[in-house]
C-alpha positions as CSV (number, residue, x, y, z in Angstrom):
1,M,-4.5,66.7,113.7
2,S,-5.5,70.3,113.0
3,E,-2.1,71.3,111.8
4,L,-1.8,68.3,109.4
5,T,-3.1,68.3,105.8
6,R,-4.0,65.5,103.5
7,R,-2.2,65.2,100.2
8,E,-1.8,62.7,97.4
9,F,1.5,61.3,96.4
10,Q,2.4,62.2,92.9
11,L,0.0,60.3,90.6
12,G,0.2,57.5,92.9
13,A,0.7,55.6,96.0
14,G,-1.9,57.0,98.4
15,C,-4.7,56.4,96.0
16,L,-7.5,53.8,96.5
17,L,-7.3,52.2,93.1
18,A,-10.7,50.5,92.8
19,G,-13.0,51.6,95.5
20,G,-13.7,55.2,94.9
21,S,-12.1,57.4,97.6
22,I,-8.5,58.6,98.1
23,V,-6.4,57.3,100.9
24,A,-3.7,59.9,101.3
25,P,-0.8,60.2,103.8
26,L,-0.6,62.9,106.4
27,V,2.2,65.5,106.0
28,S,2.7,68.7,108.0
29,E,2.7,72.1,106.3
30,R,6.4,72.3,107.0
31,G,6.9,69.0,105.2
32,L,4.9,70.2,102.2
33,A,7.0,73.4,102.0
34,A,10.2,71.4,102.2
35,E,9.0,69.2,99.4
36,R,8.1,72.1,97.2
37,A,11.6,73.6,97.7
38,D,13.4,70.3,97.3
39,P,11.7,66.9,96.8
40,M,14.8,65.2,98.3
41,A,14.1,67.0,101.6
42,A,10.5,66.0,101.9
43,P,9.5,64.0,105.0
44,M,10.9,60.5,104.8
45,C,8.6,57.5,104.4
46,D,8.0,55.5,107.6
47,F,8.4,52.1,105.9
48,Q,7.4,50.1,109.0
49,T,3.9,51.7,108.9
50,S,3.5,51.9,105.1
51,F,1.5,49.2,103.4
52,M,-0.3,48.0,100.4
53,T,-3.8,46.4,101.1
54,W,-6.0,44.6,98.7
55,H,-9.2,42.7,98.5
56,S,-8.9,40.3,95.5
57,R,-11.9,39.0,93.7
58,A,-12.8,35.3,94.0
59,R,-11.4,33.4,91.1
60,K,-10.7,29.7,90.6
61,D,-7.0,28.6,90.5
62,P,-6.8,26.6,87.2
63,R,-4.2,24.2,88.6
64,P,-5.9,20.8,89.3
65,H,-3.9,20.4,92.6
66,A,-4.8,23.9,93.9
67,R,-6.0,23.9,97.5
68,H,-7.0,27.6,98.1
69,N,-10.2,28.2,100.2
70,V,-11.1,31.7,99.1
71,P,-14.8,31.7,98.0
72,H,-15.0,35.4,99.0
73,G,-11.6,36.4,97.6
74,N,-8.9,37.4,100.0
75,M,-7.7,40.5,101.8
76,V,-3.9,41.0,102.2
77,R,-1.7,43.7,103.9
78,I,1.9,43.8,102.8
79,Q,4.6,46.1,103.9
80,L,6.4,48.4,101.4
81,D,10.1,47.8,100.7
82,A,11.0,50.7,98.4
83,L,9.6,53.6,96.4
84,I,10.7,55.2,93.1
85,D,9.4,58.4,91.4
86,V,9.9,58.6,87.6
87,V,10.0,62.2,86.7
88,D,9.9,63.6,83.1
89,K,12.2,66.6,83.2
90,D,10.6,68.4,80.3
91,S,7.0,68.2,81.5
92,G,7.6,67.9,85.2
93,T,5.1,65.1,85.5
94,S,6.0,62.1,87.6
95,E,4.7,58.6,88.5
96,Q,5.4,56.7,91.6
97,F,6.0,53.0,91.9
98,V,6.2,50.8,95.0
99,L,8.0,47.5,95.6
100,I,6.2,45.3,98.2
101,A,8.0,43.0,100.7
102,P,8.3,39.3,99.6
103,C,6.4,36.3,100.9
104,R,6.4,32.7,99.9
105,T,3.7,31.1,97.8
106,E,1.0,29.5,99.9
107,W,-2.3,27.7,99.8
108,V,-4.6,30.3,101.3
109,Y,-6.8,29.1,104.2
110,A,-6.1,25.4,103.4
111,E,-6.5,23.0,106.4
112,D,-2.8,22.1,106.4
113,R,0.4,22.0,104.3
114,L,0.1,25.8,103.7
115,F,3.4,26.3,101.9
116,Q,3.5,25.4,98.2
117,I,6.2,23.0,97.1
118,P,8.1,23.8,95.0
119,S,8.2,27.2,96.7
120,A,8.5,30.5,95.0
121,E,8.8,34.1,96.1
122,F,5.9,36.4,95.6
123,R,6.8,40.0,95.1
124,D,5.3,42.7,92.8
125,I,5.8,46.3,91.6
126,Y,2.7,48.5,91.7
127,S,1.7,51.9,90.3
128,S,-1.7,53.5,90.7
129,S,-3.0,51.5,87.7
130,E,-0.6,48.6,87.0
131,Q,1.2,45.7,88.7
132,R,4.2,43.8,87.5
133,P,5.3,40.4,89.0
134,M,8.9,40.2,90.2
135,S,8.5,36.7,91.6
136,C,11.5,34.5,91.9
137,H,11.4,30.8,91.2
138,L,14.2,28.2,91.4
139,T,15.2,28.9,87.8
140,T,14.3,31.4,85.1
141,D,13.8,31.5,81.3
142,G,15.4,34.9,81.2
143,K,12.4,36.6,79.8
144,P,11.4,39.9,81.6
145,T,8.0,40.1,83.1
146,R,5.5,42.7,82.0
147,G,3.0,44.9,83.8
148,H,-0.8,44.6,83.5
149,A,-3.8,46.6,84.6
150,T,-5.1,46.1,88.2
151,S,-8.7,47.2,87.5
152,T,-10.2,43.7,87.0
153,R,-8.5,41.7,89.7
154,Y,-9.4,43.6,92.9
155,H,-12.4,44.9,94.8
156,F,-10.0,47.5,96.0
157,L,-6.2,48.0,96.1
158,K,-4.7,50.9,98.1
159,F,-1.4,52.2,99.3
160,D,-0.7,53.9,102.6
161,V,2.7,55.6,102.2
162,N,3.0,57.2,105.6
163,P,5.7,59.8,106.2
164,H,7.4,60.5,109.5
165,Q,5.9,63.7,110.9
166,Q,9.4,65.1,111.6
167,T,12.4,64.5,109.4
168,R,15.8,66.1,109.3
169,M,18.4,65.8,106.5
170,L,21.9,64.6,107.6
171,T,24.3,66.9,105.8
172,T,27.7,65.7,107.1
173,A,29.4,62.4,107.6
174,A,29.6,63.2,111.3
175,E,25.8,63.6,111.5
176,I,25.3,60.4,109.6
177,V,27.6,58.4,111.9
178,E,26.0,59.9,115.0
179,A,22.5,59.1,113.8
180,T,23.6,55.6,113.1
181,R,25.3,55.2,116.5
182,T,22.1,56.3,118.3
183,K,19.9,53.8,116.5
184,T,17.8,56.6,114.9
185,P,15.5,55.3,112.0
186,L,17.2,56.2,108.7
187,V,15.9,56.4,105.2
188,G,17.9,57.0,102.0
189,R,17.0,58.9,98.9
190,T,19.1,58.7,95.7
191,Q,18.5,60.8,92.6
192,I,19.9,59.7,89.3
193,D,19.3,60.7,85.7
194,D,18.9,58.4,82.7
195,P,21.8,58.5,80.2
196,N,19.9,60.8,77.9
197,G,19.1,63.2,80.7
198,Q,15.4,63.2,79.9
199,V,14.1,61.3,83.0
200,S,15.1,61.7,86.6
201,Y,14.5,59.0,89.2
202,I,14.1,59.5,92.9
203,L,14.7,56.3,94.8
204,E,13.6,56.0,98.5
205,Y,14.4,53.1,100.7
206,P,14.9,52.2,104.4
207,I,18.5,51.9,105.5
208,K,18.6,48.3,106.7
209,T,22.4,48.0,106.8
210,M,24.9,50.8,107.6
211,N,28.6,50.4,108.1
212,F,30.1,53.2,110.3
213,M,33.2,54.1,112.2
214,P,33.0,57.0,114.7
215,K,36.8,57.4,115.0
216,T,37.1,58.4,111.3
217,N,33.5,59.6,110.7
218,S,33.2,56.9,107.9
219,F,30.0,55.4,106.7
220,Q,28.9,53.1,104.0
221,V,25.3,52.3,103.0
222,D,24.7,48.7,101.9
223,T,21.0,48.0,101.6
224,G,18.1,46.7,99.5
225,P,16.3,45.5,97.6
226,I,15.3,48.8,95.9
227,L,13.9,49.7,92.5
228,V,16.2,51.2,89.9
229,P,15.8,52.1,86.2
230,D,17.2,49.4,83.8
231,Y,19.0,51.4,81.2
232,E,19.2,48.3,78.9
233,S,15.5,47.8,78.8
234,K,13.7,48.7,75.6
235,A,10.2,48.3,77.1
236,D,7.6,51.0,76.3
237,R,6.1,51.6,79.7
238,P,8.0,52.8,82.8
239,I,6.9,49.9,85.0
240,N,8.5,47.5,82.6
241,R,11.8,49.5,82.7
242,L,12.4,48.9,86.4
243,E,14.6,46.3,88.1
244,M,15.4,45.2,91.6
245,A,18.8,46.0,93.0
246,H,20.9,46.7,96.1
247,V,22.7,50.0,96.6
248,A,26.1,50.8,98.2
249,Y,27.8,54.2,98.7
250,N,30.2,55.9,101.1
251,R,29.9,59.4,99.6
252,L,27.0,61.5,98.6
253,D,27.7,62.1,94.9
254,R,27.8,58.5,93.5
255,A,26.2,55.2,94.0
256,E,26.9,51.6,93.0
257,F,24.0,49.3,92.2
258,I,24.1,45.5,91.9
259,L,21.1,44.6,89.7
260,R,19.2,41.4,89.6
261,R,19.8,39.6,86.3
262,P,19.2,36.2,84.7
263,T,22.5,34.5,85.6
264,P,23.8,31.3,84.1
265,I,24.7,28.3,86.3
266,N,27.4,26.2,84.5
267,D,28.9,22.8,85.1
268,E,32.6,22.2,85.5
269,Q,33.1,22.1,81.7
270,G,31.4,25.5,81.3
271,K,28.1,24.1,79.9
272,Q,25.1,26.1,81.0
273,L,22.7,24.0,83.1
274,C,20.1,26.6,83.8
275,Q,19.6,30.3,84.7
276,V,18.6,31.8,88.0
277,L,17.7,35.4,89.0
278,H,20.6,36.7,91.0
279,Y,22.2,40.0,91.8
280,S,25.1,39.9,89.4
281,K,25.4,43.1,87.3
282,V,27.2,46.1,88.9
283,R,26.6,49.6,87.7
284,E,28.0,52.9,89.0
285,D,26.0,56.1,88.6
286,K,26.6,59.7,89.4
287,A,24.0,60.4,92.0
288,R,22.7,62.7,94.7
289,N,22.4,60.7,97.9
290,V,20.5,62.1,100.8
291,L,20.2,60.5,104.2
292,L,17.2,61.4,106.4
293,A,16.6,60.8,110.1
294,A,13.4,60.6,112.0
295,T,13.1,63.1,114.9
296,S,10.7,63.2,117.8
297,V,7.6,65.4,117.4
298,E,7.8,68.5,119.7
């Protein structure tokens, strides 16, 4: 442990939000030097050991049929699915947001019938001070959700964004294919700019699905969900201008995103019956894609 140093992620994940102290990930001096030289080359996140943990305050569910049994509140640990850094190119300041893994709505500590019916997906975006629900129900009214402060809901809320101690950047298709073939843990980073060129976004996500062909040194990432900027959003705060998407690319200078959008369900005559949240809008961006591989510690 002597060669490791504590550091805070930029404005963000790695902070204990409502309990006083800082919970920061451990990164080697070599990793810090790499990040200062090129943020895209920083040690990759170990998503399997990176979590959000909270202790929510006790509060009564207003629904008359609610069956929660949480007189002392509840503690929850949820794995992280994706990260995004929003960087102001003029000032150099940045803010990090995390997307947590989904779970189904439940009656917490009830005696039986734990899953709520109708079921919904629970999933949120968090920053160091805000959270925004990204939950998915059977249908949607099409209205975007909005972030709100976390300060009154939790005894504490913290993020442990843990980097691999040793990371190497894969610079050629041959290296990417070989790392995929040998079942090495892979993480992707994608850097894109908004259309006005004022804000840069660094997306980070585990590579869950990778197409590859050793005979031709071909690869194609197809993974998600991740967080991406929604260029159509007119919201005032960064957390409200993010959307869930999946990403695909087979070269390192462009990326295709399929964004989650309110999507109409029509009958045979074309009459809209309802809307659902579905990945239905494709967008192509100029990008810098970097693939990182975990290596063993010497």
